[in-house]
C-alpha positions in Angstrom: 312.2 227.2 33.3 312.7 224.7 30.4 311.7 221.8 32.6 308.4 223.4 33.7 305.4 222.9 31.3 302.4 225.3 31.8 299.1 223.7 30.8 295.8 225.3 30.3 293.1 223.7 32.5 290.3 222.8 30.0 289.1 219.3 30.8 287.7 217.4 33.8 291.0 215.7 34.5 292.9 218.9 34.7 290.2 220.5 36.9 290.6 217.6 39.3 294.4 218.0 39.2 294.0 221.8 39.9 291.9 221.1 43.0 294.5 218.5 44.2 297.6 220.6 43.9 297.5 221.9 47.5 297.2 218.4 48.8 300.7 217.7 47.5 302.2 221.1 48.4 301.0 221.0 52.0 301.2 217.2 52.6 303.7 217.7 55.4 302.2 221.0 56.8 300.4 220.2 60.1 298.5 223.5 60.0 296.9 223.0 56.6 293.3 221.9 56.4 292.1 220.5 53.1 289.1 222.4 51.8 286.2 220.2 50.6 287.0 219.0 47.1 283.3 219.2 46.0 283.0 222.8 47.2 286.2 223.8 45.4 285.1 222.2 42.2 281.8 224.0 42.4 283.6 227.3 43.0 285.8 226.8 39.9 282.8 226.0 37.7 281.3 228.7 35.5 278.0 226.8 35.8 277.9 227.1 39.6 279.8 230.2 40.6 278.0 233.5 39.9 281.4 235.3 39.5 281.4 234.1 35.9 278.3 236.2 35.2 280.5 239.3 35.4 284.0 237.9 35.2 286.1 235.5 33.2 289.1 233.4 34.2 291.7 231.0 33.0 293.3 228.3 35.1 296.8 227.0 34.7 298.8 224.0 35.9 302.6 223.7 36.2 303.8 220.3 35.2 307.2 218.8 35.8 308.1 215.2 35.0 304.5 214.5 34.2 303.0 215.6 37.5 301.4 218.8 38.7 303.7 220.9 40.8 301.8 224.2 40.9 298.7 226.1 39.9 297.4 229.6 39.3 294.3 231.5 38.0 294.1 234.7 36.0 290.8 236.6 36.0 289.1 239.8 34.9 286.2 241.1 36.9 284.0 243.5 34.9 282.4 244.8 38.1 285.8 245.9 39.3 286.8 247.4 36.0 283.5 249.3 35.8 284.2 250.9 39.2 287.9 251.7 38.9 288.6 251.8 35.1 292.3 250.9 35.7 292.9 248.0 33.4 293.7 245.8 36.4 293.4 242.0 36.2 293.9 239.6 39.0 295.6 236.3 39.8 294.7 233.8 42.5 294.7 230.1 43.6 298.5 230.3 43.7 300.0 227.2 45.1 303.3 225.5 44.2 306.3 223.5 45.4 309.3 225.4 46.8 310.8 226.3 43.4 311.3 229.8 42.1 311.2 228.7 38.5 307.7 227.1 39.0 306.4 230.3 40.6 307.9 232.4 37.8 306.4 230.3 35.1 302.9 230.3 36.7 302.9 234.1 37.2 304.2 234.7 33.7 301.4 232.5 32.3 298.8 234.5 34.3 300.3 237.8 33.1 300.3 236.8 29.5 296.7 235.8 29.6 295.8 239.1 31.3 297.6 241.0 28.6 295.5 239.3 26.0 292.5 240.7 27.9 293.8 244.2 27.7 295.1 244.4 31.2 298.2 246.5 32.1 298.4 245.6 35.9 298.1 242.4 37.8 297.1 242.3 41.5 296.5 239.4 43.8 296.1 236.8 45.0 292.3 236.7 45.0 290.1 233.7 44.5 288.3 235.0 42.2 287.3 238.4 43.5 288.1 240.6 46.5 284.9 239.3 48.1 286.4 235.8 48.3 289.8 234.6 49.6 292.0 237.6 49.7 295.8 238.0 50.0 298.8 235.7 50.5 299.5 234.5 54.0 302.9 236.1 55.1 302.6 235.7 58.9 300.9 233.2 61.2 301.7 230.0 59.2 301.4 227.9 62.4 297.7 228.6 62.7 295.2 226.5 60.6 293.1 228.5 58.1 289.6 229.4 59.1 286.7 228.8 56.7 287.1 230.7 53.4 290.6 231.8 54.3 293.8 230.8 52.5 297.0 229.2 53.6 300.6 229.4 52.4 304.1 228.3 53.2 306.8 230.8 54.2 308.6 230.5 50.9 305.7 231.8 48.8 306.3 235.5 49.5 310.0 235.3 48.4 309.1 233.6 45.1 306.3 236.1 44.4 308.6 239.2 45.0 311.4 237.6 43.0 309.0 237.6 40.1 308.7 241.4 40.3 305.7 241.8 42.5 305.5 244.4 45.2 303.2 244.7 48.3 300.2 247.0 47.8 298.1 246.2 50.9 298.0 244.0 54.0 294.9 242.6 55.5 294.7 241.1 59.0 293.0 238.3 60.8 292.2 238.7 64.5 291.8 236.0 67.1 289.1 236.8 69.6 288.2 235.1 72.9 284.4 235.0 72.9 284.3 234.5 76.7 285.7 238.0 77.4 283.0 240.5 78.3 283.1 244.0 76.9 285.4 246.3 78.7 283.6 248.5 81.2 284.0 251.7 79.2 282.6 250.2 76.0 279.8 248.4 77.9 278.8 251.7 79.5 278.8 253.5 76.2 276.6 250.8 74.7 274.3 250.9 77.7 273.8 254.6 77.4 272.7 254.3 73.7 270.4 251.4 74.6 268.9 253.5 77.4 267.7 256.1 75.0 265.3 253.6 73.4 266.8 254.5 70.0 268.6 251.2 69.5 267.2 247.7 68.8 269.3 244.7 68.1 267.8 241.6 66.4 268.9 238.5 64.7 268.4 237.4 61.1 264.9 236.2 60.2 265.0 233.2 57.9 261.3 233.7 57.4 262.1 237.1 55.9 265.4 236.1 54.4 265.1 238.1 51.2 264.2 241.3 53.2 267.1 240.8 55.6 269.6 239.9 52.9 268.7 243.1 51.1 269.3 245.0 54.4 272.6 243.3 54.9 273.9 244.1 51.5 272.7 247.6 51.6 274.6 248.2 54.9 277.6 246.4 53.4 277.7 248.5 50.3 277.4 251.8 52.2 279.8 250.9 55.0 282.5 249.4 52.8 282.2 251.7 49.7 285.3 253.7 50.5 287.5 250.7 51.4 290.4 249.8 49.3 289.4 247.6 46.4 285.7 247.6 47.3 283.6 245.8 44.6 279.9 245.3 45.1 278.2 241.9 45.1 276.2 241.1 42.0 272.5 240.1 42.3 273.4 236.5 41.6 276.2 236.6 44.2 273.7 238.0 46.7 271.3 235.1 46.0 274.1 232.6 46.4 275.0 234.2 49.7 271.4 233.9 50.9 271.4 230.2 50.0 274.6 229.6 51.8 273.6 231.5 54.9 270.2 229.7 55.1 272.0 226.3 55.0 275.0 227.1 57.2 273.8 229.3 60.1 271.2 229.7 62.7 269.4 233.0 62.8 271.5 234.3 65.8 274.7 233.9 63.8 273.7 237.3 62.2 272.8 240.5 64.0 271.3 243.8 62.9 271.3 247.0 64.8 268.3 249.3 64.2 269.0 252.9 65.2 266.1 255.3 65.3 264.1 253.0 63.1 266.9 252.6 60.4 268.9 249.4 59.9 272.4 250.8 60.6 274.8 248.0 61.4 275.2 244.3 60.8 277.5 241.5 61.6 277.7 238.0 60.1 279.4 234.9 61.6 279.9 231.5 60.0 280.8 228.2 61.7 284.4 227.3 61.1 283.7 224.4 58.8 287.4 223.8 58.4 287.7 222.5 61.9 284.7 220.3 61.5 286.1 218.8 58.3 289.8 218.6 59.3 290.0 214.8 59.3 288.1 214.4 56.0 291.0 215.4 53.8 288.6 217.2 51.5 286.5 214.1 50.8 282.8 213.8 51.3 282.5 210.2 50.0 281.8 207.6 51.1 281.0 208.8 54.7 282.5 212.2 55.0 279.2 214.0 54.3 277.6 212.1 57.2 280.3 213.2 59.6 280.3 216.8 58.5 276.5 217.0 58.6 276.4 215.5 62.1 279.1 217.9 63.4 277.4 221.0 61.9 273.9 220.0 62.9 274.3 218.5 66.3 277.5 219.9 67.7 278.5 223.4 68.9 281.2 224.7 66.5 284.7 225.0 68.1 285.1 228.4 66.5 283.3 230.8 64.2 284.5 233.4 61.8 283.2 236.9 61.4 283.8 237.8 57.7 281.3 240.7 57.4 280.6 243.6 59.7 279.6 247.1 58.8 278.2 250.3 60.2 276.6 252.9 57.9 279.1 255.5 56.7 277.3 258.5 58.3 278.0 257.0 61.8 281.8 256.4 61.1 284.0 258.1 63.7 281.1 258.8 66.1 280.2 257.4 69.5 276.9 256.2 68.1 278.9 254.3 65.4 281.0 252.7 68.0 277.9 251.7 70.0 276.3 250.2 66.8 279.4 248.1 66.1 279.6 247.0 69.7 275.9 246.1 69.8 276.0 243.6 66.9 279.4 242.1 68.0 278.2 241.7 71.6 274.8 240.2 70.5 276.6 237.5 68.4 279.3 237.0 71.1 276.7 236.4 73.8 274.8 233.9 71.6 278.0 231.9 70.8 279.3 231.9 74.4 275.9 230.6 75.5 276.3 227.7 73.1 279.9 227.0 74.3 281.8 228.4 71.3 284.9 230.1 72.8 286.9 231.5 69.9 286.3 233.6 66.8 288.3 234.9 63.9 287.6 238.4 62.7 288.8 238.7 59.2 289.8 240.3 57.1 290.6 243.8 58.4 292.5 246.3 56.3 295.8 247.3 57.8 295.0 251.0 57.6 291.4 250.7 59.0 292.6 252.0 62.3 289.2 252.7 63.9 288.1 249.1 63.3 291.4 247.7 64.5 291.3 249.8 67.7 287.8 248.7 68.4 288.7 245.0 67.9 291.8 245.4 70.1 289.8 247.2 72.7 287.5 244.2 73.1 290.5 241.8 73.4 291.1 240.8 69.8 294.7 239.9 68.8 296.1 240.2 65.2 297.5 236.8 64.6 297.7 236.5 60.8 298.7 238.8 58.0 297.7 238.4 54.4 299.5 240.5 51.7 298.2 241.6 48.4 300.8 242.2 45.6 300.8 244.1 42.3 302.9 244.3 39.2 302.8 246.5 36.1 302.5 244.1 33.1 302.2 246.7 30.3 
């Protein structure tokens, strides 16, 4: 490792270099889509990312022969620690050239920082929390990443495991053909519940955004509370989510199911901005912002991603719960098909969330990517 220098990221030049590392790593990868540099810089900034109100992080660059060849973050999330009390820190934003020494040096730097923060276990990658990009891509490299999903090269996994990390959990991304109607059995079940008059499905109301955002988060917190690694959104993160949704989506991108007068299920879709920005190479200036705005505002998205879907816990494992899930998925599917959007990614789905996986597969979804979360005892 003697020829690899690890540098703390602590000035604007190094932040810019940190954002640019993937451009060099994936320069010859036809599947990679450059995220928007401006958005990534905002995400890394303690001034703009509400994660830093309850977490702290350190970024690192790997330098060889005077140029950046890798990057990593190390972070501690106080919301996670308050929930689990397990002295676990996280790493993320791991990208590097195909060199085991570079990966080892980066992971060692992250671990050393986490130890100074009192952590005894490292888990990742996350960027910065489990509610953001999650896991290392280990299968499905030929497919471009959807919005807010990571990408990797096949060599990443081997270098991470060589550094002493072991898999702790897989999460899946499903490809879904929007044009497929619900199977007859599921459609019949949904029709029966609707016929009772107990079920209402409606879109988001931007006029009542604060109300609907509170409903969405309340369902999310209840539905996901027993999931592996669940960490609630902070109030500031909820406000940021509301701002993003207001800017990015039409009301029908989000659906709520009201059962017997109680909001009981929700689903959120986002336009796959990555596809719209593929030819921009991460740059909004001088004219990239005009192209992106035009594509998002005046064109039907090629694909959407469903990052959030939940049914209240009391309905889990019941026919009503299945109908609630189907009702919000079908409402969104019908809207997008009517606009001409044919494909969707449903992600991420925990590998052991078998009821959800069976439901997705029953409506024609195909698992096409696997993201893996790793852990290591660093005490």
